[in-house]
N, C-alpha and C positions, 0 to 999 in steps of 0.2 A: 505411211498410215493407210494409203489408198488400197493396197492388196489386203490388209487386215480388215479394213472396213467392209471391203467387198465380200470377203469370206464370212463376216459376222452378219451381214445383210441377207446372205443366202437363205432361202426359206427352209431348206433341209437342215441347215445348222440351228436355226432358231427353234426347231421342233425336236432336235435330238441331243443337244448339248448345251451347257451353260458354263459361266466362268466359275473356276474352282479356287477359292481363296484369294489371297493378295496377288496383284499383278504389278508390273513395273514398266511404265512407258515414259521414260525421261525424253523430253522433246528438245530439239535444237531451239535455242532461244530466238534465232532469226527466222525459223520456219516451223510453226506449230503443226504442219502436216508431216513432219519428218522426225523419227524417233532415233536415238542414239544406239549404237551397237551395245548389245547386252540386254536390251529391252525384252521383256517376255510377257506372256499371258497364259496362265495354266487354264486348261479347260477339263470338263468331265462330262461323261455321258449321263443324260437324265434317266430316271427310272424307266425301265422297259427297253433300254438300248444298251448296247456293249460296244466297247472299243474295237475297231477293225484295222485301222492303219493310220499312218502319219505320226506326228509327234504331239501328244497332248499338251505338253508345255510348249506353246508357240514361242519361238526365239528369234530375235534379230541378230544375226552373225555376219560382221562386216557390213555389207549393204543388202543382205539377202534374208527373207524369212525362211525358217525351217518349213518342212512339208507339213501342210495343214492336216489335222486329224480328221477321222471319219468314224462316226458311230452308226452302227446298224441295229435294226430290231432284233431283240433277243429271241424272237420266235423264229427268226430266219436262220438260227444256228449261231454257235460261238457263245462263249461265256467269259470272255476276257474281263479280268478284274479292273474296275475303275481305279485310278491312282488315289483317290480319297474315299475309301469304303466306309460303310457304316461301322460304328464303334462296336456293334454287337455281332458281326458276322463271323462264323467258323469257330475253330479252336483257338484258345489264347496262345500268345507267345510269351516267352520268358522276358521279364523286364529287370534289367540290372541298373539301379539308380546311378552307379558309378560310371557306367560306360554307355548306356542306351541313349542318354541325353547329350552326349559330347560328340564333337566332330572336330577334326583337325582344321585349324584356320577358319572355324566357323562357330555357330552357337545355335542352340535350341530356340525357336521363335514361337512355336505354338504346338498344341497336341489335342487330340480327342481320344482318350483311353477309358475303357471300362475294365477295372481291376477285378480279379477273382478274389475269393474270400481271404486268402492268405497274402494278398498284395504283392506276390512275386511274378505274376503273369497278368496279361491284359490283351484285350482286342482293341483295335482302332489304329491310329497313326500318329506319327510325330513329324513335325516340319522343322527344317533347318534353314539358316541363312548364313552367309559368309561375311567375314571381316573385311575392311577396305583392302584392296589389292588382290582379291580373290573373288571368283564367281562360281556358282554351282555348276557342276557337270551337267549339261543339258541332256546327255544321253540317259541320265538317271533321274533328274529332277530334284525337287526340294523335299519330297515326302518319303518317309520310312514307314512302310505298311506292314501290318501283320496280316498274312494271307493263310488263314486256315492253319495256324500253328507255326508258320514259317515267316520270318522277317524277309522283306524284299531287300535288294541290294542297298546299302546305306549310302545316302547322298555324300558327295565329296566336293570339297572346294579346290578349284583349279586356279593356279597362279595366273593373273592377268599380265599383259604386257608391261614390262618395266623398262625404264630407260636409264642410261648411265649418267650419273650426276657428275663424275669427273670429267666426262666428255663435254658436258654443259659448261663446267667451270673453265676448262681449257679454252673453249671457244671464246667465252666472255673475256677471259684474261688476255688473249692474244689478238682478238679482232680489233682493227683500227677504226676510229670514228664512231664507236659504239658507247652508249650510255645506258645504265640501268634505271629503272623506275622503281616506285614502291608498289607496283601492281604485280604480285607474285602469289602463287599457290603451288608449292612443291611439297607433296606428301611422300614420305618415306616409311618403310617398315622399321619398327623399333629394333629389329634384330640386325638390319643392314642398311645403313644410311648412305650407301654408295649407289643405290638405285632409287628411283622414284616411280610411283604408280602412274599408270596411264591416266590421262586427264590432268595431270600436273602441268602447270604452265608458268611462264614468266614473260612479262612485257618489257621490251627494250625500246630505245630510241636512238636515232641517229644524231650525232653531235652537230652543232652549227657548222655549216659549210659542207656537210655530207648528205648523200641521198641514198636511200635503200633501193637496190636493184635486184635483191635476192629474194629469200623467202619472207613470210610474214613476220612482222616484228613481235607478234604474239606467238612465242615458240612453245609448242605443246607436245607432250608425250603421247603418242598414238597408241591404240590398243595392239598394234603389232610390236610394240617395244622399241620403237625408234622415234627420234625427235623429229618434228616437222622441219622442212628445209630451213637452214639458218639464214637470217637476213645478211646482206652484204652492204655495208655503208661505204660508198666510194666518195672520194673528194670530187666535188662538182667540177665538171669540165675536163676530168681526166680522160686521156685517150690511150693509155696502155691497156695491156690485157688484164683481164679480171679473173681473180682466183675464187672459185666457189668451193663450198665444202658439202659433200653429200655423206650420209651416214648409211653404212650397209647394215644388213639385218643383225649382225652380231655386235652392232654399235662401234665398230672400228672405223675411224673416220678415213674417207677416201677423197683425195684432193684432185681436182681437175681444173684446167685452164680454158676459158672461153673469151670471146670478144664482147666488149660492152655493147649494150642494146641501144645504140644511138640512132638506129634506122626506125622504120615503121611509119605509119600514117602521120601526117602533119596536123596540128591542133589549130582551132580557131584563133585569130590574131586581130586584136583591136588595140592599137597602141595608145588610145585615149584612157583605157582602163587597165590594160595589162601591166603597165609599169607603176601604177598607183598603189599605195599601201597606207591604210589608216595608222597614224602616229609612226610611220616609218618611211623609207625611201629606197629607190633603186640604186644598187651599187655597181653591178656589172651584168653582163649577159653574153651568151653565145647562141646566136639565133641564125637560122637561114629561112628564107621565105620562098617556098615553091610558088606561091600566088600572092597577091597583095593582101589577102585575108586570112592566110594560113602561115603557120611557122613551125619549124622543128628546133629543138634545143632547150636551153634553160635560162632562167633569170634569178639573179641573187639580189636579196633585200637585206636592209639593216634597219635598226629602230632608232628613233629620236632619243635624245637624253631623257631619262625618266620612264623609259619603256625597254622591255627585253623581249627577244624572240621566244615564242613558245617552243620549248625544246622537243616537244612531241611531234612537231612539224618540221622545224629546222629553218634554214635560211633560203633554200632553194625552191623554186617553182619550175617544174619539169614537165616537158611534153613526153608522155609515155604512150606511143602508138595511137595517137589521135585524141588522147585525153589528158588534160592538165592534172598534175598532182594537187593535193590540198595546198591552197595558197598560204604562205607564211603569215603569221599574225603577231602583232606586238601587244604584249600584256603589260599593264601599268606596273611599275615597281613602287615600293613604299616611299614616302615622302616625309620630311621633318618641318615642324611649324616654325615660321619666321617670327611669329609673335612671342613664342616661348623664348627664342634666342634673344630677341630684343629686350624682353623683360629681364633676362639675365644680365645683359650689358648695362641697362639703365639702373639696376639695383645694386650692382657690384661696384663700390666706390674706389676700390684698389685695383681694379681691372684696367689694362690699357689695351686698345686695339692695335693692330699692326697692318702693314700693307699685304701681308701674306694671307689671302683669302680667295676662295672661289665659291660663289653661291649660285647654283644653276636652277632655273625654273622655267615654266612655260609662260609665253606672253599672256595667256589667258588668266592664269592664276599665280601671282607672285607672293601669296601668303604661305606657300609651301615650297620647299627646295628639294632637289633630288638626292638620292643616295650618293655618298662620297663627296658631297659639298662640305666645305670646311672653312674655318676661320681661326687663324693663330692669334692668340692674345698673350699678354705678359702681365706679371705682377709688378705693381709700382715699386720704386726703390724704397727699401725698408720693409717689404712684405714678402712672405714666403707662400708658395702654393702648397696646401695641404689636402687638395681635393683631387678632381680628375685632371686628365691631360690638358695642357695649355693649347693643344690643337684640337679644338672643338669640332667634332666630325658628325655628319649625318650617317647613322649606321643603316645596315641593310633591314633592320627591323622597323625602320621608319621613326626612330627615336634619336635624340642627340647623345652623343658620348657624355659621360658623367662630367659636369661642369667643374672648373677649377675652383678652389676656394683660397683666396689670398689673405693671409692673416699677418698681422704686425709681428715682427720678429724681435722687437725690443732694441734694434740698432739705432745708434744715434746718427746725426747728420741730417741733411735735408731730404725731403721726400718728393719724388717727381710723379705727378699724377697726370692723367690725360682726361680732359673734359670734352665730351662730344656735344656740340651745339644741338639745340632742339631742331627736330626735323631731319637730323642726319644720323640718328642712332641706328646704324645699319640699314640705310634705305636701299632700294634695289633699282638698278638701271638695267634694262634688258637690251641685248644685242643679238639680233637674229643671225645665225650662221647659215652657210649655204646649204647644209643638209637638214635644216629645221631645227636644229639645236639652239639653245639659248644660254648665254653666259651672263651672270649678274655680278656687278662690282658693288662694293658696299659704301664707298665714300665718293660723293659727287665732285666732279672736277672743280678746283678753285675753292674748295671748302675743307681744307685740311683740319686734322685734330688740333685742338688748342692745348699748349702745355703750359702748366703752372707749377711753381715750386712752393711747397709748404713744409712745415716742421713735422716730424713723425709724432704720432699721438702719445708716445710713451712720455714725452715731456709735457703734453698739453694738460688741459683741465681735466679734472676727475669727473666721473659720472655719478648720478644718483644711485644709491645702493640700499636695497631693501631685501635682506635674506629671505623674507617670507614669500616673495614672489619672484625674485631674479632667477632662482634656481628651478622654478617650475615651468613645465611645457605641457600643454594639452596634448594627450596621446603620445607622450614622449617622456624623456627623463634626462637629467644631468649626468655626464660621465667624467669630466675633468674641468680644471680651470687654472688660471695663472692670474691671480688678482693681488693688488696691494691696496691697503686702505688708508689714505691720508687722514681721514676722519671716519667716525663709526657709521656715518650716512653716506659716504662717497667711496668710489673705488676706481682704479686704473687696471687695464688688462682684458682678458677674454675668458669666455665660458664655452665649453663644447657640450653638444646634446646629441642624443640618438633617439630613435623612435621605438615604440612598443611593436610587437608583432602585428601585422596587419596594416602598418603604417610606413611611410617612407618620407625622408626629409625632402623638402621642396628644393629641387636642384638649382633654382634661381636665387635662393637664399643661402644654402649651404648649412654646415653644422655649427658654425661659430657665431657668438654673441659678443661683439667687440666694442670697447669704449674708444671712440674717436674724438679727442679734444673736447670732452664734456658732453658728447651725444652718443648714446648707444646705437649700434647699427640695427638694421632690421632683425628682429628676433627669429631664429629658426622656427619653422613650422612643420608639423607632421601631416602629411596628406594621405588620405585613405587610399589603400591599394585595392586592386580588383578582389572580388570574393566570390565564392561559389555557394550555390544554394544547397543547403541540407535537405530541403524538400525534394529537389531533383534526385539527389542520391538515394534518399529513403524510397522514393517511388521506384527507382531502378531495383533496389534490393527486394522491395516487397512484390514486385511483379515478375522477377526472374526466379523461377521455381527451381532452377538447377544450379543457382549461385549459393556458395556457402561463405559466411564471413570467417575471418581468422582473428587472431589476437594481435596481428601486425597492423596497427593503425595509429595515426596521429592526426586528429582533427582539432584545429586551434581556432578559437573564436573569442570575442570579447564577452565579459560577464553580462553586458547589456543587451546583446543581441546573439543568441546561439542559433539563429535560423540560417546564418551564413558562416562560412569558415574561410581562413586565410589562404593565400597562395602557398603552394608546397604542402598543404594538408593532404593526407593520403589514407587510403584503406586498401589493404591487400585482401583480395577475395580468391576463392578457388572454385573450380567446377566440381560438382558432385561426381561420385564414382560412376563410370559409364558414360560421362559426358566430356566433350572437348571443346576448348575455346576456339571460336573462329572470328572473334571481333577484336576489340581493343585490348590493351594490356590488362592483366589481372591486378596490377597496381594502379587503382584508380586515383588520380592526382588532380589536385586544383591547380590550373594552369595560370600563368601570369596574365592571361586575357580575362580571367574571371569565369572560365567555363571549365567543366570537368573534362579530362582526357576521354577519348572514346571509350564507351563502356564495352566490356567483354560480352560475348555472346556464347553461352555453353549450350551446345546442341548434342543430342544423343548420338553416340558413336557405334551403337550396335553391340556394346559389350554385354555379356551375360551377367547374371547375378542381381542381387537387390541393389537399390540406390539409396545411399545415405545422404539426407538432406539435413540442413540446419534450420530449424524453426525458431524465430525470435518471438517471445511472448509479447502480447499486445501492450503490456505496460512498459516495454523496454524500447519501443519505437525504432527499432532497426537502425542504430547508430544515433542514439540520443546523445546530448552533449552535457558534460559536467565540467565546469570551469574551475581552474586552480590558478589563483594569482601568483605570479612569480615576484621576486624581489624587485625587479626593475619594472613591473608593470605589465610583463608579458603574461600570456594565457596559454595554458596547455589543455586540450580537451580529450577526454577519453570517451569511448562510445558504449560501454556497457556498465550500467550501474552495479556497484558491489552487491553480491548476494543474489543477482538475477542473471544467472548464466543462460547461454543459448540452449534450447532444448533440442536433443538429437532424436530424429525419428527415422525409420527405415521404410521405404516405399518401393513400389516396382517402377522401372523405367517407364516413361510416358509414351513409349512407342505404341502402347495399346489405347491411346486417347482417340477421340474423334478426329476424323480427317477434315480438311478445309476445302472450301469451293475452289475450283481451279479453271480459270479461263486464260489460256495461253495468249490471247490477244491483248490482254491488259496487264497480266501478272508479271511479265518480264519487262515491262516498259517503265521508265523513270524520266520525269521532266528534267532536263539538263544533266542527265546521267545515263548510265547504261548497265546492263546485266553483265556480270563477270563469271559467276559459277554458281552451281545449285547442287543440292543433295536432296532429291525427292523420290518418293515411291507412291505408287498408286494402289491403295487398298481396293477391294471389290467396288465397282461403281455403284452409286446409289442415288436414288431420286430423293427429293426433298423429304419425302415421307419415310424414307429409310428402306424402301423395298429394293431387293437386288434384281437387276434387269439387265441383260446383256445389251439391250438396245440402246441404253444410255451411253455405251461407249462411242456411239456414233455422234453424240452431241457434246463437243468439248466443254461447253459451258456447264454440263452436269457432272464433269469429272470431279472427283474429290482426292486430294493428295495429303500426304504428310511429308515434313521435311523443312528445308530452308533454302533461300535464295540470297545471294550476295550481290550488292550493287557498288558502283563506283561513279564519280562525278566527272563531267567534262572540265577542261581547263577553264579557270576562272570561277569554279564552284568547289564547294567543300561540303562533305556529309555533315549534316546536323549531328553534333556529338551526343545530344541527348537521346537520339534515336539509334544511331549507329548504322552499320553497313548491311545488317541482315534483316530479312522479312521472314518470320518464322511462324509455322503453324503450331499453335499451342491449343491442344485438345479441341479442335474444331473452330478456332478463332485465329485469324491472322494478326501477328503483332503489327504495331504502327509501321507503315511502309517508310523505308529510308527516304529522305528528302535532301536535295542539293541546294545549298544556300549560296548566294553570291558572296564572293570574297569582298570584304570592304576595302576601300582605298584608304591608306593610312596617311594621316596628316599630323 
């Protein structure tokens, strides 16, 4: 920006020319003083001056600005036409509505035309822009001008650099030690998906035990049409030759072999801190010490049970020519509640524990255990498991696997049960391992389970029987039974229940209600499942001008409360014509966590023509809920009341809306996150009062832009799904800025 600012500050420029129409100055997110290749600022000579030399559309190509223009006084000779003339100058030009406003790989963006009486010719100009993957030929510019009865050369859109997608795929599928991430932005032409546009990127990571010694892990398609140098993930401590991949200009991969970069300057060495890792430990190293306070080489780390290495960093801490790489870090994994497990054991009379168990926790908190902890149980003699696996396991989600449910099978003979004495119902004893891990056993030494023998309940006393209550379940319903009635008021056997939508059976009780020798077991109960707010969905729909609703939706709720809907409820939406989704899925779904999936974000894609939007009338509440009771108590919700369809209107794309304030020192910053991509353009700079002034270009805080910016979060944080990943300019007002929320520890 320095050369451009210096040019604009020149006193001769301030008195002879001004900015002409929209300009485009996309900045590098890391350096607001540097613009990206393709940036441009059109200039025009002011009244009394004419164009003399240079390029009026100042353009950044590669890393160089085009020759700056020069305007001279009209009284000193010359009468070169300014690129944006008055709409009333000279003879009119023929205007063909079918062709004059069309451009291959581009579209009409604005015009200033004064038509003759028969509307077949006009004076003035038409301006064009290009679709993604193309840029205006800067030798012509964006303007199609009528010059005294003759149209100027029509603007044309030139293909930008494109990169081979098969080359990228081949690299990813053949590279060793490489992992993909969910951070990617690969944009291809609809006509040819074998190439992607410049600016496309994909972020990769080295697998645990590997270190990148090649190109950046953020592989990007450059404007020259080649991929940035590919990363090379090598096994830590490897001494063999290193194979690197370079891509020639025609995208053909060229393979060369070099030696690993084990040399270079040594790094600071403090053994009291270098080998330490929070929630982890040192496993191996290969170091040499040129001096007592410096070292070359690498150190490998691993994590304590209950933690896992951050895959974006890996396991290695490497000295790279005097600088240590990012130190590995151990992230907490999900954990399961011991209280939930103990309640299951204590309430299940037909469950027996076994010696096959491994319950691991930290010494500081034994109320939760790590993923893959397990306890194998068994059904007592005469009982059969009709529920989850008898190997109860802590899953990677932080919840227990479905609990088993042991029901009497009607068999005769004695019944062996296991009684766990009070205070020993799966107690935890910690044993510290050498690497900081902890193993928990569930039965204290010398206190074995006590075994007793009883008669199965099929021959025992009957239980009280009241058909008006025994088959009823709050938020659930009876599905099957096996009962015998010795008298009209007593019964033997069992009853099975299920829950209404929006509820789930308490896994510590199960689905069966069983008569055990005159006593009914604990009655199943239906616990409420997480639910999603309809208010949140409605706010999204009402605030997203380019979102259209569709008929594909299922929003289920209870008749008593339609402000929330059940898990797996969904609404399929669509982007209006001329808009593209850059956010979450267009199938907005209520997740098992009780939050909506990330909302989509429809941004204008520069398409021509009118925009069809769907307006929902005020009385229809953009996804109101009508409940229909099902035979088993379930509820289905539809979102549009009969006879009140969505109203369709046609409007112009919002590219003509007001621009938003632009301060590059804050706009690209995000607490606990980072900027990943943007699509912004800079209309004519304006002061707060709306006056056009070339001097405001020198003050970044007075820039005004249109477009959007995408963000992502650092490890350990996740985007707030209510806001999403995009920060969008909506007719002069920025949308809510994305925010990174700390991921909760699951217990």
